[in-house]
N, C-alpha and C positions, 0 to 999 in steps of 0.2 A: 761202727759208725762210718767206716771207710766207704767211699763211693768212687766210682771210676770217672776219669776225665771224659770219656766218651759219652757216658750218661749225662754228665753235666752239660755238654755241648747240645745234646738233643733237648734237654729241659730248657736251656736258654733260648733255643730257637722257638720252642712252644710258647714261652713267656712273651717273647717279642711279637709273636703272631696274634696273641689274644690279650695283650697287656691291658690291665685296668688302670685308669688314671683318674684322679679326683677331678670332678668337673668335666671329664671327658675330653680335655684338651690334649692335643698331641705334643704340646710344648712342656707339659708337666713332667717332672722327673719320674723315672720308673724305679721301684724298689729292685735292687739287684736280684738275680735269680738265686734260688736256694740250691744247695747241694741236694741231690735226690734223697728222699726219705727224711729230710730235715726241715724244720720250719724256716720261713724266710728270714733274711737279715733284718735287724732292728726290732724284732719281737723278743722281749726279755725271756730268758730261760732259767736264770739264776739270780739270786739277790745277795749282795754283800752289805754288811753293816751290823751294828750292835745297838741300834736305837738312836744314832746320830745321823750323820751324813749317810745316805742310802743310795746304792747304785744297783741298777738292773743290767745284767750282762746277757747278750744273746749267745747262741751256740757257737758263733764265729769269733768270740772274744771282743766284741764291740761293746763299749759302754753306751747303752741306748736310753737310759733314763737315770737322772741324778737329782736327788731331793735334799734340801737343807731347810731348816736345821735338823729335821727329822723325816721319817718316811712319809708323813702326810704334809710335808712342807712344800715350798715353792719348787718349781721345776727349773733346773739349770741347763736342760737340753730340750730343744724344741722338736718333739717327735709325736705329733698328735695321733691319737688312736684312729681318727677318721682317715688320715693319710696311710696309716698301716693297713686299714681295711681296703682302701682303694688301690693299694700297691704303688703308691707314688711318693715313697720316702727317698730323699736324695742320698746318694752314696757318701756324702760328706757329713752326715748327721752324727753328733756325739763325739766319741773318741774311738777312732778306727785304727787298729794296727795295720801297717803295710810292710811287706817284705820285698826287698829288691835282691834278685839273684843275678850275678854277673852284671851285664850291662842292660838288663831288662827293666821294665817299668815296676814301680812299687805295687805289689799285689795285696789286696785284702784277703782275709782267711776264707771268705766264701769262694775264692778262686783256687783254694788248695786242693790237693788230691784226696785228703781225708782230714777229718776234724773229730776230736773227742773232747769231752768235758766232764769234770767231776768236782766234788768238794773234797778238800783235804779232810780226813777223818776227824769227826768231832769238832768241826769248825764251819764258819760261813765264809771261808777263804776258798775262792774258785780257781781251779787249775784247768786251763784250756790248752790242748795240744793240736798242732796241725803239721801236715807233711806236704812239702812241695818237692816231689821227686825224692832225692836223697838228703834234702835239707829239712831239719826238724825245728819247729818253733814251739816254745812254751811260754805261756802267759800266766802269771799269778796276780790275782786281784784281791784286795782286802780293804776294808774301811774300818777305821778306828777313830772314835770321837768325831771330829769334823774334818777328817782328812781321808782321801782315797789314795791308795798306792797301787801302781801297776809295775810289774817287772816282766820284761820280755827278753828271752834268751834264745839265741840261734845256735844250733849245732849243724855244721856243714863239713863235708868230707874234705880232705886235703886238696888244694887246688881250686876249690869252689869259693868264690867271693860272695858273701851274703851279708846284707845290712838291713836294719829295721828302722822304722820311724812311727810316730803317732800323728795322725791328722786329728786336730782338736777343734771342735765347734761347740763352745759353751756360752752361756749368757754372760753378760758383762760383769756381773757381781761375783764371778768366780774366776780363778786363775790356776795355772799349772806350772810347775817347774820340772825341767828335764834333767836327768843325770845319766850320762852315757859313758860307756867304755867299749872295748872291742867286743862285738857280737852280743852286746847287752845294752838295753836302754830301759830306764826307769822313769816313772812319771809320778809326781805327787800333786794332787789337786785339792783345793779348798776354797770356801767362800771368803776366807781371809788369805793373807799372804802365806803360801805354803812353807816359806822359809827354806832352810837347808836340811829339814828333817829327812833322814835317809829312808828310802822306800822299804828297805829290808827291815828296818827297825819297826815300821808300822805293821808290816806283815807279821813279824814275830810277835809283836804286842797283841795283834788281833788273834793269832793262834792261841796264845797263852790265855787271853781273856775269855775266849769262847770255851776252851776246854775246862777252865776253872769254873765258869758259870754252869756248865753241863753237869758237873759233879753234884750240884744241888738238886738234881731231879730225883723224884721218887722212882725207883726202878720198876720195870714191869715184873710181874710175879713169876714164880718158878715155872719153868716149862716154856717160856716165851722163846720162839725160834729166833735165829739171828736176823732174818728179814724183818721181823716185828720190831726188834730192838733198833735196827737201822732206821726204819720208818719213824719210829718214836723220836729218836734223837734228831733226825733231819727236820721233823715237824716242829719240835721245840725250838731249834735254832732258827727256823724260819719265822716263827712267831716273835722271837726276840728281835730279829732283824727288822720286822715290820711294825714294831711297837716303839714309840718314842720313849726313850729311857728317862726323860725328864717330866713330860706331861701325861704320859699314858695314852696318847692318841694312837690307836691301832689301825693302821691303814690296811685296806683290803688287798692291795698289791702295789708293786713299784712300777706304775705305768700311768700315763695320761688317762684320766677318766676313772681310774681305780685308786689313786693315791688320796683317798678320802676315808672318813670314818663313818661306817654304817652301824647303827645300834645293834642289829642282829649279828653282824660279823664280829664286832668288838665284844658283844656280850658272850659269844661263844669262845673268843680268845681268852677272856677273863676266866671263864669256867674251866677251860683246858689248862691254863696256868695253875689255877687252884688245885685241880685234880692231880696235876703232876708234881705238886709240892712247892710251887713258886707263889707263895702267898703275897709277898711284897709286890710282885708284878701284877697279880690279880687285883690287888687293892688300888694300884695306880690306874689301871684301865677302868675299874669301876668308878673311881673318883671322877675321871674325865667324863664318863657317861652321865654321872650324877649332876655335872655342871651344865649339861646341854639343855637348850630349850627344844625338847623333842618334837614339839608341835610346829617348829619353824621350817623343817625340811626333812628330806629322806636321808641326807648325808651331810657331813660337816668337814670343814677344813681342820688342819692340825691345831689351829688356835681356838677352835670351838665355834667359829662363826658358821652359819648355815650356807650351804651351796645352793644357789638358785637353780630352778629348772625342774625339780621334782618335789611334790608335796610329801608331807610326812606319811609314812606307811603304817598299816594297822597293827604291826607286831612290835613297834618300837618300845612301848612301855613294858611289855613282857620280857624282852631281851635285856633291857636295862635292869629289870628286877632280878633276872638270872645272875647278871654280873654282880649286883649288890649282895645277894645272898651268898654267892661263892666267895666273896671277899669278907663276909662277916658283917656287912652293913645292913641297915634297915632299907627296904625297897624305896625308891624315889616316890614322891607324892604324886607326880604326874601320872594321869591315867587317861590316855588318849582314846578317842573313839576307834573301834576296830572295824566297824562295818563301813561300807561305801568308801573304802580305801584300797589302794594297791597292796598286793601281797609281795612275797619274796620274788615273784616272777616279774615284778615291776611293770605291769601292763595297766589296763584300765581299772578304775576303782570298781569295787564290787563287794560281795559278801563271801569271803573266802575262808576255807578250812584252816589254813596256816594262821591267819590272824585270830580266828576264833580260839584255836588251841592256845596260842601265845597269850591271849587275853583272859583265859579261864572261862570262856563263854560256853553256852549250851551248844552241842554239836549234833543233836538228833537229826536236824535238817540235812546233814551231810552224809547220812548213812544211805547207801544204795544197795542194789541187789548183790554186788560183787565186793563191796568195801566202801571206804570213805572217799567221796568225790570232792573235787576242788571247790565247786560253787554250790551254795546252799540250794536245795530243791531242783538241781539240774544234773540228772544222771549222765547227760551227754557231755558234761565238763570233764569226765574221766577221772580215774583214780589218781590221787595226788600223793607223792612220796612224803610230803610234809605231814602226813598221818603219823609218821614215825615220831614226831615231836610230842605226841600224846603219851609216849612211853618215856622218852628222854628228850629234853630236860623238863617238860611240863607234864608230869605223870598224871594220867587220868585212868585209874585201874578199870573203871567201867567200860573203857573203850579198848582195852588190850586185845580182846578177841577180834574186833573189827580191824584194828591196826595190823594184827598178824595176818588176817586174810588179805588185806590191802598190800602189804609188803611182799608176801609170798607170791602174789600174782605179778607184781611189778618185777620182782627178782627173776621169775620164770622167763621173762622176756629180756633179761639183761644181755648186753653185748659183751664181747671180750674185754671191753674197757669200762664197763659200768652201765648205769641207767640214765635216762633223761629225768627231768623233774616230775613228769607225769605223763599219763596216756595221751593227752591232747597237746603236749608241748609241740610247738611248731618247728620241728627239726628232729634229726635222728642222731646227732652227735651226742655222746654221753658226757655227763657233767660229774665232776669229782665230788662236789659237796653233797648232793643228794645220795650218791653212792656211799659216801662215808657215813652220813647220818642214818641211812637205812641200816648199814652194818651195825652201828652202835645200838639201835633199838632192837634189831633182831637178836643181837647177843644178849641184851637184857631180857628178852622174852624167852630165852633158852633155845633159840634157833641158831645154834653155834655153827652148824655146817653151812647154812645160808649166809651167815655173817662172814665166815671165812671165804666163801665164794666171792662175795662183793669186795673183800679186801684184796683177794688175788687179782680181781679186775682193776682195782685201784693201783696196785703195784705195776700192772702192765701199762696203765695210763701215765705213770710217772716218767719223767725224763731219766736218762741214764744216770744223771747226778742225783736223782731222788726227789726232784721238785714236782709238786702236783699242779698241773695246769687247771684253769677253770673248766675247760672242756677240750676234748681231743677229737680228731677226725675218726669217725666210726669205723673206717676201713683200715687205716694205717696206725692209729694211735699217736699221730704227730700233733703236737699242741697247735690249737687254732685260736687261743685266747690267752689272757693274762696268766703268767707263770713266774713264780708260784702264787697261789691264792691262799691268803691267811685262813679264810673260812674253812677250806678243805683240809688244811693241815690241822686246824683245831679239832674238827670232827674226827680226823684220823687218830689223834691222841686219845680222844674220849672213847672211841671204839676199841682201841688197843688196850686201854686200861680196863674196860668192861670185860674183855676176853681174858686178860691176865692181870687180875687185881693184885 
């Protein structure tokens, strides 16, 4: 992940020349330029937490989203997705580490010569390293319960003076306490008084709790390679971080606009938990879904209230039923209309394949010359990867041959980083959830080689730390959207368990 200073200067010049600002005003802030080959600052790349206070960390060690009391809770950092897309996020957003070398200014890590990031093995504790010349900076982030801890340590050669600080911009209902000593600074943040809790104690507690929880997983079967076990563990820990440990509200991601509960995402999370041996977690998520008024909206806050702006979508009842069955409950009594509703692509209402499959409806009208198309009676709507759902998790054996045809055609056009949702998707960037759910169903159909090919693409799309972005740039594999995405990690778990039961 190391990048040269010269390349950074060239990139900065390019960004200044064609900067996008929200509203088009020259006085709007500009998102600082990214290091070459990396996503921009303030776009989350890792998540820390265990079902309580939840933080998103970008690749430069900035805390760019903070949620309480759980991952679908209120935002404590103002970092709107619209500003991220417009490239107008102020450099003071969230919690930003700064390093001062000699008498120079305090520099954020996006001004470093190189940056690397990883999770500590078997944990949701994030380790970010940066190098400024001969000065090395290490940041450890962990969340335990309702507290976030950050520890920044500097290593500098003899004769070089280096100090660090944190710039903190949080909502009023949260606070942070600093603990400093020579070449080390620690921060503990909470919605309540952080008190004198030592940051190292929180980090150690998070490491122990994560590794203890992971021992409860049903292991992959014999022959599973090391990369599969690593993806499996990372995906399980991601689901734990994005699921409220008290209510069962499973957030799609730790980011503005994604920190909500969608029935399809949460239903898949419940199924993945149950398949991996976490029955209690599956039951918690299923109970939350069972309490929702699914007809009220497409997505819900962490307290179960509907989020305005999007009407209920046509697959909600089906995914809530998947969660209930996985948890050993009776399916909910709500049975919403599936037609004239938006589908998982969240566009205009229509009569869509995904909704028909999830609702157990007839699908003859979706059969085209080359496979299953997205819109009933419209071959021009293109093949839809949601055809995979008719194998897993809504098995329709009569459709297996059509599903195989559909998925093999879509897979034949896969990029190095996966597939798009369908042939007529308006864009070329691959999406990790369709890539993972297609791998799951291809494995179930006995197409093991093609399933492994898609999982290889999924591995390339993952960040160096193992997080699965919602989508990545088709040419570079750099994340361009929410990272990590719970839905993608849940399907990855299911695909891996299908391959190595």
